[in-house]
N, C-alpha and C positions, 0 to 999 in steps of 0.2 A: 484746763480743758484745751487751751490753745497749744500748750506744749505737747500734749498727747496727740492732737490732731495733725500738727505739722502745718506746712505752708498753705495747704488747700483749705484752711479753716473757714475763711469767708464763704467760699463756695459751699462747704458742707453745712455751715450755719444757715446759709440761705435755703438749702434743701430742707434742713430741719425745721425752719420756720414755717415751711409749707406742709411738711409731713415728717414728724420726728422719726418715723420708722424707716424712712429712706436711707438713713445713715447706719442702720443696724443690719447686721448679717441676716440674710433670709432665714437661716435655720434657727435664729434666736428671736425672731419677731413674735411668734406665738407665745413662747414662755414669758416675754416681756409684757405682752398684753395681759396675760393671766395674772402676772405679778401686780400690775397696776390696778386691775379690777379688784383683786383681793385686798390691796392696800386701801382702796377707796371705800370698800364695804366695811372694813374692820378698823380703819384708822390705825394701822399697825406699821411697825418698822420692818423693812424687808431687805435682805441681802441677795444679790444675784450676780453670778458671773456670766459674761456674754462676750461674743466677738463683735468687734466694731471695725469699720474700715472707712478710708477716704473714698475717692473715686475708684481707685485700683488697689490691688494687693500691695504690701502684705497687711493682714489683719493684725489688730492688737487686742489683747485681753484686758477688760476693765472690770472692776467690782463697783456696783452701785449700792449706795446706802441712802435710803430716803424715808420720808414720812409725809403724811397728808394733813392739810388744815383747811378749815372753812374761812373764807374771807367775809368781809362785811356784806358782800352781795349774796352770800350763801353758796358761792362757787367752791368747788374742791380744787385746792392747789397742791401739786406734788413737788416737794422740795427734794433735790437729789444731789449727792456728792459722789464724784467719780474718782477712782484710784486705778492707776496702771499696774496690772499684775502680770504682764506678759512674761517677765523674767521668771517669776515664781511658777507660771504655767509650764514654761520650757523645762525648768528643773524637774517638775513632776513627770514630764514626758521621758526625760533621761532616766529617772529612777524607775519608771515603768518598764522601759526597754532593758535596763540592767537586771531588774527582777525577772523579766521573761527569760533572759539568758541563763540566769541561775536556775530557773525552773527546768529549762531544757537540759542543762548539765546534770541536774539532780535526777531527772527522769532517765537519762542515758546511763548513769552510773548506778542507779538503783538506790541512791541515798535520798532520804526525805528530810527537809528542813522545816523548822517552825520557830516562832519567837514566843517566849513566856513573858507576860507582864506580871512581875512578881507582886506589885502593889495591888493591882486589880484582880489578881489570881485568875487571869484569863490566858487563853492561848490565841495568838494571832496566827491564823492558818495561811498557808499558800494553797495552790490548787492540787498539790501532790499529797499533802499530809492526810487527806481523807482516805487514801488507800490503806492507811494503817488505822487511824482513828475515825470511824465511819460517820460520826456526827460532828458537825461544825458547831462553833460557838463556845460557850463557857463550859469548862470541865471543872466541877467543884473540887474533886480530888482524883488524883491519878490512880489511886488504889481502888478504883471501881471494881467490885467483885465480878462484874460481867465482862470486864476487859482483860484483867490479868489472871494468869493461871493461879489457882489456889496455892500451889507449892511455892510460887514466886512472890506471893502477895506481901509477906513480911518484908522481904528485901526491897520491893518496890516502894512500900510505904516509907521506909527509912530513907531511901534514896531521894524521893520527891519532897519529903519534909525538909531535907537539907537544902535542896535546890531552891524551894519556895521561901526558905529562911535566908537565902543569900549566901549559903556556905557551899564551897566547891565539893564535889564528890566524884570518885572515879567512875568510869563507864560501867553500866550493868548489862547483863544478858538475861532477858526474861522472855517468857512465852506469853503472847497476846492472842486473843481469840479473833478469828475471822467470822464476823457476824453472819456472813452469807452461808458459809459451809459449816460453821460450828467447830472447825478444826483449829488447833493451836499451831502457831509457827514462832520461830525464834527471832528475836530482834536484839541488836546491840544498840543501846541508847546512850548518847553522850550530850552533855550540856556545858556550855561555856558562859560564864557570868560576865555581864557588861555593866561597868559603873557609869554614872553620869559625871558631869563636870565637877561635882563636889566629891566624887569618890564613892558615892552611895550606890549599892547594887540595886538596880531597878529592873533590869531585864536579863534574860538568858536566851542564848541561841541553842536550840536543840537539833540534833540530827539522829537519824536511825537508819540502820542497814540490815537487810535480811541475812541472817547467818544460819538458816535452816539446813542448808546443804553441808556446811562445815560441821554442824552438830551431828548430822547424819553420819558423816565419816568418822567422827569421834565415837559415836555409838557402835559403828561397825568394827572399829578397832577394839573397843572394849568387849564386844561380843566375841571377836576372835580370841582375845585373851581368856575370856570365860570358857570358850570352847576348848582351848588348850588345857585349862585346869580340869575341865570335865573329862577330857581325853585321858589325862594322866591318872585320874582316879578310877576310870572304868575300863581301861584296856587291859589285855592280857599281859602285855609288856610294852615298855617304851624306853627310849633313851634320847638324850639331847647330844648334839654333836656340832662342833665348829669345823665345817668342811674346809674353809680357807686355811686354818691353822693346823688341820689334821689332828684335832684334839677331841677326845671322847669325853662327854659330860656325864652327869648322873643319870641313873635309870634303874629299871627293875627287869629281871629276866622272867620269862614265862614259867619256868620251873627251876628247881634247884640244880639240875644237871647243867644249866647254862649260866649259873651265877658267876662262873669264872670269867665270863666275857667282859665283865666290868673291872677286871684286874688290869686290862690293857689300857694304855695311855693314848693310842692313836686310833683314828677311824679305820685306817687300812687294816690294822691287826684285828679289829672288831669284825669287819665284814669277812675277812679271810677265815675267821673261826666260825662264822654263822653258816657259810655255804655248806659244810658237811651235814648240817641238820635238815637239808632239803633232799629227800631221797630220789625224786624223779629227775632224770638227767635234763630233759627239755625244760622243766620248770626251773631247775637250777641255773641253766643257761639264761633263761629269761630274767631270773632274779639278779644274776651277775650283770646283765645288760643294763638293768635299771638301777640297782642299788650297789653302787661303788662310789667312792668319794669323787673321782674324776667325772664319772658319768652324771652324778647328781649336780655337780657344778655346771657341766655342759648343758644339762636340761634346764637349769635355772637361767643361764645366759640365753637359752633359746626361748625363754618365755614360759617354760613349764615349771610351775611352782608347787605342783602336787603330783606325786607319783603313787601308784598303787598296783598291787599284783595279788591275785588269789593263788594260793599254792598249798601243797601239803607240807607239814612240818613234823619232825620227830618230837614227841612229847615224852612224858614219863614212861619208864619201862620199855622204851623202844617203840611204843605205839605211834601211829601217825594220825593226824587230823587236819582238816582244812582250816586254814587261817587266811587272813587278808592283811598284808603288810602295806602301810601307808608311810609316805614321807611328805611332810610340809616343809618346803624350802623357802627361806626368806633371808633378806639382807638386814643385818643389824644396823639401824640408822645411826647409832653412836659410833661403832667401830668400822663399819663398812664391810665386815666379814660376812660371808655366806654361811648361814647356820641352818640346821635342819632338826626337826622333831620326827623321829622314827618310832612308829607305834604299830602294834599288831592287835587286831580284833579276832576274837573267836567267832567264826561265822555262824555258830549255833545261837549266838545271842540275837534273838529276833528283833529286839528293840533297836540295837545298833545297826543291824542289817537294814531295818526299815528307814532309819535316818539317812544311811548312805544311799539307799535306793531313792529317797526323796531328792537328795542332792543331784543324783544322776538324772532323774526325771526333769528337775528344774533346769538343768543345763541344756535340755532339748528345746526349751521354749524361750521366747522373748521375756514373758512375764507370766505370773500366776496371780490372780486377784479374785476378790469376791465383790458381788454387787447386791446390795439390799434394795430390792425394787420398791417396796412400800415407802421407805424412808429416803429414797433418792440418794443413796450413799454408795461409794465404792471405796475399797481399800486394797493397796498393793501388798502382797505377802512375799513375793520373791520375783526377782528379775535378773536376766542375764546382763552382767556389767558391760558386755560388748555390744549389746543390742542398742538400736537407735529408736527415737520416737517413743520413749517410755513416759507414761503419764506420771503426774505427781503422786506422792505417797497415798493421798486420800483426798476426798472432796465430793462434790456433787456429780452424780453419774451423768445426768442429762447435760450438764455444762461441759464435762470433759469430753464426751463423745461428739458433741456438736462442735466444740472448739477444734478438736482433732480433725473433724471432717472438713472444716474451713481452711485449715493451715497445712495439713499433712497428707490428705487423701487425694489421689489423682481424680481429675474431672470425670474420667470414664467409669470409675467405680464409686463415686461419691454418693449418688442417689441410692445405690444398692447398699452401701455401708450404713447410711442413715436409716433405711428401711429395716434392715435386719437388727439394728441395735435399739430400735424404738421399743420401749418397755411393753407396749400392748402387743406388738408383733412377736416379741420374745415369748411372752406367756402363751400366745396362740400356738407357736411352734412347739413348745414343750408340753402342750396338752396331750399330744399323741405320741411323743417320743421322749426318750430319756435325755437326748442331747441333739444339738444341731450345730452345723458349722457352715462357714462361707468364706470365700477368698476375696481379697481386695488388694489394691495397690497403694503403696506409700511413696511419697516424694522425699528422697533423702536430702541431706544438707548440701551434697555436691550436685544435686539435680538429677541423680540417677533414680530409677524406678525399681522398687523391690515388691515382690508378691508375698503376701502374708495370709495366714489362715487363722481365723478366729473361731474358737469352739466354746459353746456355752452349754452348761448342764446344771441341774438342780443340786445344790449342796444341802438345802433344807426346803423341800417342796412346800410344806405347810407355811413356813415363814417367808416363802418366795425369795430365798437367798440363793444366788447363783455362784457357781464356780466358772471363772472365765480365764481361758488361756489364749495366748497369741503366739504363733510360730512363723518364722521366716521360711518359706518354702520355695524361694527363688531358685536356689541351686537344685532342689529336687525336681522342679518343673523343667529346668533347663536340661537336667540329665534325662528325664523322661522324653523330652523333645529330641535330645540327641539320639537316644535309643530308637525312638520312632523313626527318625531320619535314617538311621542305620538299617532298620528293618525295611524301610521303604526302598532304600538303595539296594538292599539285598534282594528284595522282591523284584525290583526293576531288573537287577542283574540276572536273576533266575529266569525272568520272563525273556530277557534278551538272549540268554543262553539257550533257553528252550526254543525260541524262534530261530536262533542260529543253527541249532542242531536239526530242527525241522527243515530249514533251508538246506543244510548240509546233506541230509538224507535225500532231499528232493534232487539236489545237484548230483549226489553220488549215484542215485538211481539213473539219472540221465547219463552221467559220465561212464558208469559201468556198462549200461546197456549199449552205449555207442560202440565201444570196441568189441563187446560180445556180439552185437549184430554183425559187425564187420567180420569177426572170426567165423561165426556160423554161416554167414552169407558166402564168404570166400571159400569156406570148406565145401559148401554145396556146389559152388561153381567149379571148383577144382575137381571134385569127384565126377562131375559131368564132362570134364575136358581131359580125361585121361588120354594120353597120346599127343595132346597139344602142349608140348613142353613150354612154349613161350607163355601161354595162358596160365598154365599151372604154376610156373615160376612167378608170374606177376601176382597170382593169388597168394602164394606162400609168402612173398615179400610183404604184402599188405597184412597177412595174418601175423607175421612177426612184429610189424610196427604196432598193431593193435594189442598184441600180447604184452609187449614191453610197457605200453601205456597203462594197461590194466594192472600189470605187476607193480608199477609205480604207485597207483592208487592203493593197492592192497598193502604195500610196504608202508606208505604214509599212515594208513589207518592202524596198522600193527605197531608202528613206532609210537604213535600217540597213546595207544592202549598200554604199552610197556612203560611209557613215561608216567602216565597217570597212576599206574599201579606201583611205581617205584622199583621196577625190576630192571632198569637200565643200568648196566655196569660198564665202566671204562676199562679198556685194555691198556696194558703198558708194554708196548712192543716197539722195537727199533724201527724208526721211519727213515728210509733213505730219502732225504729231503729233495734232492734234485729230481729224482725219479717221481716223487710224489707231486711236486709242482708241475712237472711236465705232463703227468697224467691228467691233472685238473685242466691245464691249458689245452691239452689236445681235445678234450670234450667241448670246451667252451669256444675254442677256435672254430670248430666245425659248425656249432650253432650260430656263431656270429657271421661266419662266411655265408651261410645260407640266407641270412637277412641283409647282407651287404652292410654289415656294421664293422667299424674299425675297432678291433680288439687289441689291446696292448698290455703286456705283463712286464713289470719292472721288479727285479729281485735284488736286494742288497747284497753286496759282495762279501759281507762279513758273516753270513749265515754259516752255521756248522753243516758238516756233511750229513750228520745224523742227529735226530732228536728222539725222545721216548714219549709215546702217547698212543692214542687210539686213532690210527690213520683213517679207518673207514668213516668214523663219525666226523672227524675233521674235514674229510673230503666231502661228506654229505652237507656239512655247513656251507663250505665254500661253493660247491657246485650249485646248491640251492639258491644262494644269493646271486651268483654269477648268471645262472640260468634266468632268474627273474630280471636281472639287469638287461640281458639280451632280449628277453620276452617283451619288456616294457619300453624298449628303445626302438624307435622307428628306423627304417632303412636310411642309411647315410649318417646315422649317429655314431657314438663311440662309447666303448666300455674300457675302463682302465683297472688293472689289478696290480697292487703294489704290496710287497712283502718285506718286512725288516724285523730285526731283533731289537725290540724296544728297551728291554731291561734284562740284565743277566745277574743271576744270583748263584750261590754255590752249587745247588742241585737242580735249579730250574732256570728257565729263560722265558720271558714274556715275548711272544711273537705277535706282531701287529699286521693284520691283513686289511688293506684299504681297497674298497671296490666302489667306483663311482661311474655314473652313466649320464647320458644326456637324454634320458627317456621322458616319459610323461610326468614323472614326479608324483608326490602324494600330498594330500591336503593336510593342514595342521590338525583338523578334527580327527583324521584317520590315524595319524602316527601313534597316539596313545593306545590304539586298539590293534596295532600292527601285529603284536605277538599273541593275540587271543586266538584260540582254536576257531577254525571256520571263518575267520574274518577275511573279507575281500572287499576292497573299495569299489572295484569295477564289476561286482557280481550283480548283474541285472537279470532280465529274463533269459538272455543268451550271454554266456561268459565268453567274451571275445578273446580272453587270455588263457582259457582252458586250464584252470588250476583247482586244487582241492581246498585251498584255504588252510592247509595244515603245515605247509613248508616252513614258514617263519616261526610258528609256535614250536616246531621241532628244533629248529636252529637255536632258538633262545634257550630251550631246556638243555641242549647239548653244551652250549657255551657256558651256562651256569655250572654244569657238572665238571667242566674243565677249569673251574675257578677263574672264569674269564668275564669279559664285558663285551657288550655289543651296543653300539651307538649309531644313530641314524640322523641325517639332516636331509631335508628334501624341500623342493619348491615345485609347485604345479607348473608344468610346461617348461621347466628348466632342467630337472634331473634329480638324482638321488645319490647320496654317499653313505656307505656303510663302513664303520670301523670296528673290526673284531679283534679283541685281545684275548689270547688263550695262553695258559701256562703249560709248557712242555718240559719234560725232563732232559737233562744233559747226559750224554753217553760218556762212558769211560774213555773212549777215543778222544773226545773233545777235551776232557779233563787233562789227559796226558799232554796235549798240545799246549795247555796253559799251566803246566805243572810248576814251572820255574817262575816264581813271582817275587817281586820286591815287596816285603811287608811294609805297611804304613808305620811311620815313626810317630808315636804319640808323645815322645818325651818333651816336646815343646808346648804341650797343652796344659792348661790349668783348669781346675774344676771346683765346684762348690756343691756339697750335698746338704739338702735341707730336709730334716725329718724330726718330728717331735720325740721319736724313740732314739735315745742316745746309742743303744746297741746297734741299731741299724746303721746309724751314721758311721760309727767306728768300723764296722765290717765293710761298709761300702768304700771307705777311704783305703782300707787295706787292699781291697780288690783293685781299686784304681791305681794304687802304687805298684801293684804287680804287673800291670800292663803299661807302666811308664808314665802315668799321668799324675801330676801334682794335684793334691786335693785338700780342701778345707771343709769343715762342716759346722753348721749351726742347728739349734734345736727348735726354731720357730720361724714362721714367715716374717714376723716383725724384725727379728735379728738378721735374717737374710737380706731384707730390704735395706736395713741400716748399713750392713757390711758392703753390699753392692754399691750403695750411694757413696760411701766413704772412699772406696777404691776408684769409683768413676771420677770423683772430684780430684783424685790424685793421678788421673789419666792412666789408671790400671783397670783391667777387667778380666773376668773369667771367660774362657772359651766355651765351657760347658757348665750348665747349672741343672742339677737333678733335684726335683722337688717332689716330696710326698704329697699325694692328693688329700688324704684325710688328716688334717691337723686342726687343733683348737685355735680359736681366735680368727686366724686367717687360713683358709684352706689353700691347697696347692694352686688352684686356678686363679684365685684372687691374688696370691703372692706372685704368680707368673705375670699377671696383668700389670701389677705395679712395677715389677722389675723390668718388664719390657718397656714401660714408659720411661725408665731411666736410661737403659743401655741401647735402646733402638733395636733394629732388626738383625744386628750382626752377631749376637750371642745365641748359641744353640741352647734352647730350654727344653728339657725333657721331663715329663710327668711320670713318676714311678708309683705304681699302685698294685695292691693285691686284689683289687676289685675288678669286676667287668667294666671295661672303659667305654663300652658302646654307647652308654647313655650320656657320657660327658665329652665325647670326641669333638663334636662340633663346637661346644662351648670352649673347650681347651684351645682349639685352633683360633677362635675369635680372640682369646686372651693373649695370643702370641706364642702358644706352645708349638714346638717343631715336631715332636713325636711323643708317643707314649710307650712305656716299657713296663713289663710285668715284674712284680716281686715274686720270689727272692731274686737278688741280683747275682746271677752267675757271671763268671769272667767271660764266657763265650757270648752270652747275650749282650753284655756291655760292648764288647769289641764289635759284634755285628751291628748293634745300634749305632755306634759311632761311625762305622764305615758307611752305613746307610745314610746317616745324617750328613756326612761330608761328601757323599757320592764319589768315593775314591776311584781313581783311574789307575789300575795297576799296570806297570811297565814290565817287560821281560828283563830279567836280570842280565842277560847276555848282551842286551842292546846298550851301546855306549850312550852316555848323556849327550843329547843334541845341543849344539850351540845355536841359539835362535837369533836371527837378525831381521828386524822389521824396518830397516831403513827405507824411507820413501813411502811407508804406509801411514795412513791416518785413521784414527779411531774416534768415535763419538762416545764419551763416557757419561751415562746418565746415572747419577748417584747423589742422593740428598745429604748424606752424612759427610761433612768436610774431611774428617780423619780418614774415612775409607777412600774418598776421592784422592786425597793426597798420597796414600799408600799405592793405590792402583796407578796413578800418574807416574810415580817414581819408578815402579817396576817396569812399566811399559816404555817410558822414555829411556831407561837404562838399556833397553834392547833396540833403540833407534826409532821407536814408534812416536809419531806426533799425536798428542792427545788434546782434545777439546772437551770441556766439561759443561754439562747441563745439570742444574741442581734439582730439576723435577721433570716429570713426564711431559708437561706442556712445553717447557723450554726445549726438551729434546726433539719433540715433533716440529717445533718452530725452526730450530737450527737445521734439521735435516731438510725440511721443506724449502728453506731459502738457499740451500747449498746447490751447487751445480751437480748434475748427474756424475757419479763416480768420484765425487770429492771425498766422501768417506769410504773406507774399505770395509769397515765393520762397525757394529754398535754393541757396546757392553751396557746391558740394561738391568738396573736394580728393579726388584719387583715392588717393594713397599716404598712409595714416595708420596709426598703431599700433592694435592691438587689433581694429579693424574698419576695412577700407578703404572708400573711397567707393562702390565698386560694390556691396559687400555692404550698406552702409547704405542705398543707394537701393532695392535689392530689398526690404529689410526695410520701408522706409517705404511702398513701393507696395503691399505686401501687408497693410498695417494695415487694420483694419475701422474706418475713420474717413472722414468725409464728404469731406474735401479731400485724402486721401492719394494718390489716383490722378490728381488734376488739378493739384496745386501744381507750378509750374515748378521743375525741378531742373537746375541748370547745372553742368557739370563744369569744374574748373580743374586743369590738369595740364601738366607739361613734356613728356609723351610725345606724339609726333607721328606714330606709326605709324598706318596706316589701320585696322588691326585694333583698336588701342586706342580709336579713335573709335567703331568698330563695337560694341565691348564696352560702352562707356558708353551708347550708345543702346539696346542690347539690355537693359541693366540697368534701363532706364526713365528715363534722363536725356533732357531735352528739347534741350539744346545742349551744345556743347563749346568751351571757351576754352583756348588754349595759353598757358602761362607762358613768359616774363614777361608779365603781363596788360597789354594796351593799354587804358587807361581808356576811350577812346572805344568800343572793341569791347565792353567790359563794360557801359557805360551803354546802348549801342545794343541789346544783347541783352536786358538787363533791361527796357528801354522797350518792346521788341517784345512780351514776354510779359506785362508788367503793364498795358499800355495798348492796344496795337494789336490784340491778340487779344480 
């Protein structure tokens, strides 16, 4: 006792002499008292574990063994022996925590463990085993007929007899009954035998895991194979084929006339011989689209494992009948080959038709199930493999729908879900109708919400067995919502248009009556003043002004009427351009002068003398915009009108007209409505600007007819700028002036053609060779990427890469994206396609494509495309080559690619230019900002750079508060050749645009123009 109690024994014994319970832990005092009372009454021996302590913690565990006796005085004496069992108790705690950890691991993995006492024939359960074996305690024999499926009983008896006899046995897979649902589920059971210290087998550790899902997949596979055998026995014709190896397998023909099909060895030969048996041209095209070796492989790779088509086929004696051809495509798990079973059904076979119809119906739903209301059972019959939140195969109906409500249904629809699926409410609903349905929301695994529709109807009204389907209607509701929004927007637009027209008619009534009143009134006054020449002259002048205004109103109305009816035609007449511009300016000068507005017109010196187009409509566009500029600019303001030839092609030129003013400007809300008929931002009760609201709508339509563009920027209180681009024809006189031109030399260019059609590749290479370009070709995107990577690593690259859009494995856009990541922005990449490229143009640009060209590839189209891509500047042959000298000039070169920077630096320094290099846009802005005014004479700006691209860098420089920030020439250098890319560069503030690869002469000529000629 002393050794157990420690140094404070005397103090503790003192306490015990007064009250023995003072040294016992408070929680154990009552059990000790009961133990002593029991021993006193029964004179029995008692064992008890309890906690004991000194004055302070820690406690120690002791075991008391004692008995009672009567002494000579008749008193009851309790004799007690104490044993310290603290270490044993601590070990028990460790074992407890270890067992708890094992239980947690088992629960998370789904594995259940137990221990068999082979001698006592008992099972030592843990807390999880009851999920399989529903009653705890002794199991007399594991082959309990109420537990094991009858078909598995013999195997189970043999297995457990060996285990309980101490002999090892391999794992077994048996079905066990769920006593709650009555359904069977599959378990894989394993036992490991444990010997004692003498080697005798006394225990076994058992484990079990649910393999129901695995068994379900095996059954599905076997079902598929059974279906395949049934198909081969019941179809009109079938054949097996190895698509990967182009090898035709065994099969049967629908009739004797087609027996010869199976004399072929290849799948390609087979299909080419089948096509003539399809008489309808459109159906034959559809068949060829689906059923060819390459298309079937592509369909499989795209996730389509089943193809089908209903079509007419020639049968015996030349007769035709409707058949349905199917292809089940699968990958052979042993060889990896893609194989197919092609079979044809006679669509008159009602049974097969019904089976196929059932499959189609099932594909429309998440699942199809039955519910047995009286027996509280449900069973799944079919479900969409791609659907989520699918119930188990069978079980308790009440349990499954309440469990789903708790875990998968949104809070907003949970109560409604539970109400509608309650059996009592279901029976009430179906008393008066054959079926009913309701919508609810499910919470998906990723947290998203899907809307689903549950539909219930009687399968057997007398037995109260239901047919239950569930369908995902999220996309349907979204589409309905989208259409509703479209209709709402259309209704709003119609109301706005109606209101606008009503307002327009009201304004027209006022506007027309005003000049008419003046005309009638002045006519009356003039008739009364015959002989008073001054008065009559004044009246006639006012009548003339009012008449012209009235004529303008009528013309605007007629123009809009012709535009809306599609009767507007463009004239192609010679326009003497100097006379034309002077005519526009003469009208606008007069208007501006009357309002004390500064009007200035600037015309580029390189305009042709004549262009071809519709002079009247072009004049109407310009005068309308210029008149508005004057109208909305207050006295003392300014209006500027600039004209230049923006782009020149063989037959046409794009002319740019820029009109800006310092007027009242427009709000951001009004600009999108600017070109709508009858739209006026300042149209109040009194229109202070006196307009019809039709002018800009007419302008926009005329510009569109001229294959042009009109853009506007405006700020309230600051002013407005219009940019109008129209395409005009080039006259023969202008062509003669440019007749002698130096052709571009393509001989130093190399190209790569990428197309999965070898014939296209070979013909393209021949065409490229004819125009002097060296060319290679590959037959896939993957091969192209490998070749480009190999050449790039060897410091070689192609100048041009032409890539087909539609290719297997990697299409043209993805191939271009990967090649662009290798070569950077300096190689021109062109997509070639026979399809309409409108749907892919934006995606292609994002992938790094410079331009798109249509198939077939004519020599003229290739030359035109390359010239456009490189933005060639032709020189007159008679002009001698100029010797450029840039000594004393300094240029800032913004280029992220070291090789390009090195080349440009060498070329410029060779001509005496000092070059300073910035590796990205941010660095370029920083170097220019920190330099003294005039330090740099020009900036060469790459467009695609990291951190800040060339467009952003140019805008930043132009907005600097620095003397030369707005005047320093900035020249773009890029591989992009789209017209809008050039436009973006100019809009950002760049002066010129050079296409990569850079022609040294073009570079020197452009620099010379801005550094010396200007």
